[in-house]
C-alpha positions in Angstrom: -19.6 -14.8 8.6 -21.2 -11.5 9.0 -23.2 -9.0 6.4 -22.5 -5.6 6.0 -25.0 -3.3 3.7 -23.3 0.2 2.6 -26.1 2.6 1.9 -25.6 5.8 -0.4 -22.6 4.5 -2.4 -22.4 6.8 -5.4 -22.6 5.2 -8.8 -19.1 6.3 -9.6 -17.8 4.2 -6.6 -19.7 1.3 -7.3 -18.6 1.0 -10.6 -14.9 1.6 -10.0 -15.0 -1.5 -7.7 -17.0 -3.3 -9.9 -14.6 -2.6 -12.5 -11.8 -3.6 -10.5 -13.5 -6.9 -9.3 -13.5 -7.8 -13.1 -10.5 -7.3 -13.4 -9.0 -9.6 -10.6 -11.6 -12.4 -11.2 -13.6 -11.6 -8.2 -17.1 -10.8 -6.9 -17.9 -7.5 -5.9 -18.1 -8.8 -2.5 -15.4 -10.0 -2.4 -13.4 -7.3 -4.1 -14.7 -4.7 -1.2 -14.1 -7.4 1.4 -10.5 -7.5 0.0 -10.5 -3.9 0.3 -11.3 -3.8 3.7 -9.0 -6.0 5.0 -6.0 -4.5 3.2 -7.3 -1.3 5.0 -7.6 -2.6 8.4 -4.1 -4.1 8.0 -2.7 -0.8 7.2 -4.4 1.0 9.7 -2.9 -1.4 12.4 0.3 -0.5 11.5 2.5 -0.1 15.2 4.1 3.4 14.8 6.6 2.1 17.3 7.6 -1.0 15.4 8.2 1.3 12.3 10.5 3.5 13.9 12.3 0.5 15.2 12.2 -1.2 11.5 13.4 1.9 10.3 16.3 2.6 12.7 17.4 -1.5 12.3 17.5 -0.3 8.3 19.4 2.5 9.4 21.8 0.7 11.5 23.2 -1.6 8.5 24.4 1.8 6.8 28.2 2.3 7.5 28.8 5.0 9.4 31.1 7.9 7.8 30.5 6.5 3.8 29.3 9.1 2.0 26.0 8.3 0.0 25.5 9.1 -3.3 22.3 11.0 -3.7 19.7 8.6 -5.0 18.6 11.4 -7.7 21.6 11.4 -9.2 21.6 7.5 -9.4 18.4 8.0 -10.8 18.8 9.8 -13.6 22.4 8.1 -14.6 20.2 5.0 -15.0 18.0 6.6 -17.1 20.3 8.3 -19.4 22.0 4.7 -20.4 
């Protein structure tokens, strides 16, 4: 296991990290490590794979069938 030191971390950022760690029942170090892992996973997304997934989903939509505007569906649901 490696150690990481973050110099010059402003007080507000550290305080926010500390509060989030408390809410999640973790130490500040565990919370920081989890946030770093999540960030790296997000950055590791392959743009080619994302486009392929979007095309796969698009292929499930029937051709020639008019789709209802989602804003109208949301409004209708909220008005109930």
